[in-house]
N, C-alpha and C positions, 0 to 999 in steps of 0.2 A: 472274312471282311470284303464284301461286294464292292466293287468301285462303280460308280456311274457318273455320268454328267448332270450333277444335279441342277435342276430347274423347278420352275413352279408347277409344272405339270406331273412330273415325277413325284415331287414331295408330297403333292395332294392324294396321289393315287398309291403311294408307299405303303405296305402293311408288313407285319410281322410274319415270317413263315410258320407255319403249323408246327407246333411241337416245340417251338422256342419261346423263351420269356422276352427276349429284345433281339433286334437286329439293328447293326449300325451300317450306314451307306456311306462310303467315303468319295467325296467329289474329285474328280478327275482333273479338274480345273485349277482350284485354289487347294494347295496343299495342307492337308490337316482340317479341311471344312467337311463336317460329317452330319448327317441325320440320324439320331437314334428313334427308333419306332419300337414301342413296347407292346407287348401282347394285350395290355387293355386297351390299346389305341391310342394312347397318349405319343406325341412326337415332340423332340427336342432339337434343337441346332446346337453344336458344340464347336469349338476349335481345339484339335489336339496336336501337341508339338513334343518335341524332346528338348528338356533343358540342358544346361552345361554340365550337369552331373548325369547326363546320360539316361533321365528318368522321364517317363511320359508323363505331361501334365495334360489338363483339360480345363479350359474356359467355357462356361456357359454363355450361349449367345442370346438365348430366349426360346420360349415354347413356341410351337408351330401356330397356335391359336392366338397368340400375343403379337407376332409380328409377322410381316409379309416376307416371301422369300428373298425379295429385293433388298429389304432391310438387312437380313440375316445375312446376305451374301456380301452386302458392302461392309458390314461390321468384321464379318470373317476375314475379309482382304485387309482391313486395317489393322486387325491383331495380329495377322500374320506378318505384316510389315514391322511392327512393333518386335516380333520374335526376331526377326531378320536382322533389324537395326539395333535393338536395344536389349535383346535377352530375354528375359523372364517375366512376362506382364502378370502371369498368375502369382509370382511371388511379390512383385510390385503391390498387386490387389491384396494380398495377404498382409503386407506391410502397412497399407494404407487402412485397412481395417483394425489395425493394432494401435493406431494413433487415437488416444482419447479426447474428449471434447474439453474444452476450457473448464467447463463445471468440476470434471473430475480432478484437474490440476489444481483448480481452486481449492477443491477438498482438502487436497495433500497439503496445500500452501497453510491453509488454517490449521490443521493438525500440528504442521511443524511450529508455526507462530506461537502455539499454545504450549510449546515445550521449553520456552525462553522468554517470551515478551510477558511484561507485568501486565499490560493490559490488553490481550489479544481480542477483545471485544472491538478494538478500535480496527485492527484489520479486518474482522468479520464484517464490521458496517460498511467500509469501503467495498469489499468483495460483493457482498449481498445487495447492497444498493445501487452500485454503478457496474461492476465489471461483469458479473455473472449474468444480470439482465440483458447486457448487450452482447457478450461473447460466449456465453455459456453453452449453447447449442452449436458452435462451431468446433470443427476438429483443430488442433493446434496449427497443423499444416495450411489450414485456410485462413488465419489470420494474418493479413499483409500488412507492411509497413504503410501503405496507401490509405487502407481502411482505417489503421489506427489513427493516423494524421487527421483524416476527415472527422473522426468521433471526436478528437481532442478539441478540434477547431469548432465543433458545435457546442462542446461543453463549456468553452470559454465566453459563450453567449449568456451563459445563465450562471456560472461559477466564477470565483475569484481565481486569479492567476496560480496562487499558492494550492488551492484545492486541485486545479486540473492538473497541477506537477505531481500532486501525490498520486493521482489515478495513474499518470504515466509511468511513474516509478515503481508501483505496486504491481502494474501489468507485466514491466519488465522482470520485477523481483520473481514472479510466478514463472516466468520463462528460464530465468536463471536457475531458479532450484530445479526446474523440470531438467534442465541440461545436467545439473550435477546428479541427478537422480537417474539420468539415462533413460527418461521418458521419451518413447517415440514421437517424434514431431517436434520435440522442444529443442533440438540441436540448433536451430536458427531462431534467435531471438528477433522478433519483427521491430520490437520498441528500440533497438540499437540504431536502426536507421530513421528514427522520429527525433530530431533535434529537440533539445530543451528549449522551451518557449522562454525568451529572455523577460524578466521582469524584475521590478525592485521590490523585495518583500522585508526591506529593512524599515519598515514604518515602527518607529519606537517613539514613543512619548514620555519624555522626561518631565516629571512634574516640578513646577516650582514649589518653594515652601508656602506660598500662598494657596497655590491650587490644591498642594496636599492638607493644609489645614481646613480648606473649605470642604474637600471630600470628607475629612474625619468628622466635621460637625455634622454633614448630612447622614453619616453612618451611625452617629450618636443618637440621631432621631429616628433611625430605623425601626420598623415593626419586628425585624429580626435581632433579638436580643444579643446575638453573637456577632453580628456584623461588624460593629466597631472594633471588636478584639481582633477579628480575622484580619481587617484591612491594616488595622495599626501593626500587627505583627509581620505581616507582609512586606510592610515599608520598612520596619525597622531591623528585619533580618534577611530580606531579599531571597527568602525562600520561595519555593513553587507552591501554588494553591493546592494541590494534591498532597504534597508533603504537610503542609499544615493541617489540613482537614484530617488526615490520619495521623497527626502527633498523639503522643500518649504521654500522661503525666509521669511515668517512670523513667521517661527518657529526658525530662526537664531537671538539671541540676542547678538548683538556684545559688547553692554555696560557690560552686565552680563557675556559675554565670554562663552555662552552656547548654545546649539543645542536641542530642544525639539524633541524627535521622538516619535509622538502621538500613535503609533500603531506598536508595535516592533513583533517580532517572538512569543515572549511569551504571546502576547496579553495585555502586561502592557505598559504604557507611561513610558519613562524614559528621563532624561536629561544629555547629553554628554558634559563634559567640553571642550572648544576649547583652545588649545595652542596658544601661539602666532605665530607659524608656520602655523596652520591651520587658524588663523585669516588673516594673510597675504595672503594666497590663496584665501580665501573668497573675500577679498577686491579687488582682481585682477579680479574676476569674473565679466561678463557683466550683469548686471540686465535689461534684455528686458522688456520695458513697457508691462503690461498686461499679462505677462507670470510669473507663480507663481513659476515655479520650479527652484531650485538651479543651477543645471548642467543639462538643458535640450539639447535635440537634436536642434542645431541651425535651421535646415532645417524645422522640424516639429513643434518646439517649445512644444514639448511634452517628456515625459521620455523616455530615451533610452529603447528599448525592448531588444536590446544586443549590448555589445562592444567587441563581441568575436574577430572579424577579426582585430580590432585595437590592442587589447591586445596581440592576438597571435605574431602580428608583433613586438609589443615592447619587449615582452619577449625573443623573437628570436633575435632581435638586441642587447638586454642586455646579451645574452648568459645565458639565464635563461630558458630554453625550457619547464622544467616540472614545473615551477612555476604557482600556480592556483591563482585566484582571492582571493580565502578565505584565502589563506596563508598569505595575507597582514594583514589579521586580527590577526593571530597568531603572525605575526612579530609585529604589534603594542603592543601586550600583551608581548611580550619577552623584546621589548624595555624598557617598564615600569618596567618589574621585573628586568632587569639588572640595571635598575637606582634606586633599592632600593624600588620601591612601593610593598606595601603588597597585598597578594592574594585577601583579601577582597575588597579592592579598586578597584582593577583591575576587579573582578567580576561585582562590581556595574557599572564600566564605560562600560564594554561589555555587559551589561544586561543579565547576565546569570541568569536562573532560579533558580538553584541550585549551591550549593558549589562544588560539582563533576566535573561539566563542568570546573571550574576554577582550579582545581586541576592538570590538564595537565601541568600547567605551574610552578608547585611547584619545579621542579628541577632546572628552572632558576632561581627562588628566592632563593633556596638554595645555588647556586652559589655565589649570591650576599652576603648571609648572612655569607657564609664561607671566603668570601674576607674579610667582616668587622672583624670577629674574629682573622682571620690571622693578620691583621693590628694592632688590638689591642694587640694580643699576642707578636707580633714582637715589638711592642713600649714598651711594658713591659720587654721583655727579654733583649732588647739593652740598657736599662736605666741602669745607674750603680747604685749598692746598696747604699741607703742612710746611 
């Protein structure tokens, strides 16, 4: 191991001795700084050092033809400082290389979603349309709270607050899964340091009886022959659109006046009681032989993928342009609450997983209770004393 004071002139003239495959020249100034010269004529700068386990490690600085001696010497001194102050830069480099990109983690996230989600395509859409295009090429440790915060701020210029919140939560979910799976680089979740943007997402439209009737008239005139039945049953049952579009005749018990939903959003089966109005709508449906679906697309005999075009036309004709299909579920609950149905029963009918979901209708129930006590007080107040 010949030792020399390495400088630009020496490194230019350095050669591999005859009969050897390579020679290593050690710098006498910077500990561990070496020039390796090979018989082929190639030369490379390295830093060699002893790690905590008393093993020799080597870090490549660069090939002679790619960097100047001054650059190599400067990097050698920096790396030597890291060794002295922080331990093992080679091990840190190895650990850094082991950190995957977000695209790799997103792939694992989606695979996991497919094991338990009813509609993993929703997760897939968010990952592929938003998260992977932005973060896919970054290593996990390169994604910072500041960068995430700036990105979400930009998204808020083009997307609804609820959509931006979904992006924030799904990115955070990726990192949380990575932490659980001990994925390198996922130990620190950058999304935790990004506060939730405060917004009011409780926009609910409770149809009046007049508005509901106007909507049904428009649906009756729709070019979609099933729209009237679909909207009517959503209003009469409070079911979710997906639950109704996937409903089968075998799950409707007319005699018991109930509809079994075997696999709801919460993952639990539930029975929805059928009012006389709902039974009347069902009685008018055409049961196509060999077709199991309650309200299928008559052309394909399969569940509708979408009723958006017919719905948009109907709500426009009914002068209810901002009405969402999900608002029919809220309206069904409001009609029940205003009729005096208690919140527990409403929650059971709607299939809520927890009481908090039903509490949004508390103000409607309170109006009914207030009317009851007003009627009672009025009857007492107006009665003559005995």
